[in-house]
C-alpha positions in Angstrom: -39.5 19.6 43.2 -39.8 16.1 41.7 -41.6 14.5 44.6 -38.6 14.8 46.9 -36.2 13.1 44.6 -33.7 16.0 44.7 -33.6 16.0 48.5 -33.4 12.2 48.6 -30.4 12.2 46.2 -28.6 14.9 48.1 -29.1 13.1 51.4 -27.5 9.9 50.1 -26.3 9.7 46.5 -25.1 6.1 46.8 -28.4 4.8 48.1 -30.2 6.8 45.4 -28.1 5.4 42.6 -28.5 1.8 44.0 -32.3 2.1 43.8 -32.9 4.3 40.7 -31.9 4.1 37.1 -30.7 7.6 35.9 -31.1 8.6 32.3 -30.7 11.7 30.2 -33.0 12.0 27.1 -31.5 14.1 24.3 -34.6 16.2 24.3 -36.9 15.3 27.2 -40.6 15.9 26.6 -41.5 19.3 28.1 -37.9 20.2 28.7 -34.7 20.9 26.8 -31.5 19.0 26.6 -29.0 19.6 29.3 -25.9 21.5 28.3 -22.4 20.8 29.5 -20.7 22.5 32.5 -22.2 23.9 35.6 -26.0 23.6 35.8 -28.9 23.1 38.1 -30.5 19.7 37.7 -34.0 18.4 38.5 -34.4 14.6 39.1 -37.8 13.6 37.7 -39.5 10.3 37.9 -40.4 9.1 34.4 -43.6 7.1 35.0 -43.4 4.7 37.9 -46.4 2.7 36.6 -44.6 1.8 33.4 -40.9 2.0 34.2 -40.4 1.8 38.0 -37.5 3.8 39.5 -36.4 5.4 36.3 -35.3 9.0 36.9 -34.6 11.6 34.2 -32.1 14.4 34.7 -33.7 17.7 33.5 -32.9 21.4 33.4 -34.2 22.8 36.7 -34.4 26.3 35.4 -36.9 25.3 32.7 -39.0 23.2 35.1 -39.1 25.6 38.0 -42.1 27.9 37.7 -41.9 29.3 41.2 -44.6 27.1 42.8 -42.3 24.3 44.0 -40.2 24.5 47.1 -37.7 21.8 46.4 -34.4 23.2 45.2 -32.5 21.8 42.2 -29.2 19.9 42.4 -26.2 22.2 41.5 -24.0 20.0 39.4 -21.4 19.7 36.7 -23.0 17.9 33.7 -20.6 16.0 31.4 -22.5 15.5 28.2 -22.1 12.8 25.6 -20.9 14.3 22.2 -21.9 11.9 19.4 -18.8 10.0 18.2 -16.5 12.4 20.1 -15.1 13.3 23.5 -16.2 15.9 26.1 -14.2 17.0 29.2 -14.8 19.2 32.2 -12.4 20.2 35.0 -14.2 19.7 38.3 -13.8 23.0 40.2 -15.5 24.4 43.3 -18.7 25.4 41.6 -20.7 22.3 42.6 -20.3 19.2 44.8 -22.0 16.8 42.3 -21.2 15.6 38.8 -23.6 13.7 36.4 -22.9 12.1 33.1 -25.5 10.4 30.8 -26.1 6.7 31.2 -23.3 4.8 29.6 -24.0 2.4 26.7 -20.8 1.8 25.0 -19.0 4.9 26.2 -15.9 5.4 28.4 -16.1 7.6 31.5 -12.7 8.6 33.0 -11.7 10.8 35.9 -8.0 11.7 36.2 -5.7 14.3 37.8 -2.9 14.9 40.2 -5.3 14.1 43.1 -8.9 13.3 43.7 -9.5 17.0 44.5 -8.0 18.2 41.2 -9.7 16.2 38.5 -10.8 16.3 34.9 -13.7 14.1 33.9 -14.1 12.8 30.3 -16.8 11.1 28.4 -15.7 9.3 25.2 -18.7 8.5 23.0 -18.3 5.8 20.3 -21.4 5.1 18.2 -19.7 4.0 14.9 -16.4 3.3 13.3 -16.3 7.0 12.5 -15.7 7.9 16.1 -12.9 10.5 16.6 -11.4 8.7 19.6 -11.4 4.9 19.9 -12.0 3.7 23.5 -9.1 1.2 24.1 -6.3 3.6 22.9 -7.8 6.5 24.9 -8.1 4.4 28.1 -4.5 3.2 27.6 -3.3 6.8 27.1 -5.1 7.9 30.3 -3.5 5.0 32.3 0.0 6.0 30.9 -0.5 9.7 31.6 1.2 9.6 35.0 -1.7 11.1 36.9 -1.8 10.1 40.6 -5.6 9.6 40.5 -7.3 7.6 37.7 -10.7 6.0 37.7 -12.5 4.7 34.6 -15.7 2.9 33.6 -15.2 1.2 30.2 -17.1 -1.0 27.8 -14.0 -2.9 26.8 -11.5 -4.7 29.1 -8.2 -2.8 29.4 -5.3 -5.1 30.0 -3.2 -4.4 33.2 -5.6 -1.7 34.3 -6.0 -2.8 37.9 -8.9 -2.0 40.3 -9.1 1.6 39.1 -10.8 0.5 35.9 -14.2 -1.1 35.9 -15.6 -2.7 32.7 -19.3 -3.2 31.9 -21.2 -5.2 29.3 -24.7 -3.7 29.1 -24.7 -0.3 30.6 -23.5 1.9 33.4 -24.3 5.0 35.5 -21.7 7.3 37.1 -22.3 10.1 39.6 -19.5 12.1 41.2 -19.8 13.5 44.7 -17.3 15.8 46.5 -16.4 14.4 49.9 -15.9 16.4 53.1 -12.2 16.6 52.5 -12.7 18.3 49.1 -11.9 15.2 47.0 -14.3 13.5 44.6 -15.8 10.0 45.0 -17.7 8.3 42.2 -20.8 6.3 42.8 -21.4 3.8 39.9 -23.5 0.9 38.9 -22.7 -1.3 36.0 -24.7 -4.1 34.4 -27.5 -3.5 36.8 -25.4 -4.3 39.8 -25.4 -2.3 43.0 -23.6 1.0 43.2 -20.1 1.3 44.5 -18.2 4.2 45.8 -14.6 4.9 44.9 
């Protein structure tokens, strides 16, 4: 629908994340804010003449007026909740997971295996935040889950390779692999995407 962006993303999420900046506006122009949980997403180029390769995630149902042939991207959407935390259990409803761009937030995926995961977005915008990031990250690491992956704006001591820190911003996209487990494509501080 969005100039082939949905098909391009589905064909190779890692390459797509490497070459595009994904964003979610709270209330995109001509659209409505995405809601958490299972949804159908449309990848829309913002304005390539002003901001090259910036793609906005929008609600496919609102944009689809029946004249476009490109399908949306069925996905779990893990929203940011101002100064609070949101979580979603990744079930079998979709093979993709999106979260808004990270700018001071913690993203975590944890569970007994990479096929049985909960994802969490901890949003901290002020000292009034309900959940501070460092203690929450430490609690996730101490939880005893066999699978843990985090992207965090603050270094977490003793975290190992399953925790990636960032300074200026990050993007995380989850993709289910052929074995049924989840991999996470991420890019932090403008560096190329990785797959874990």
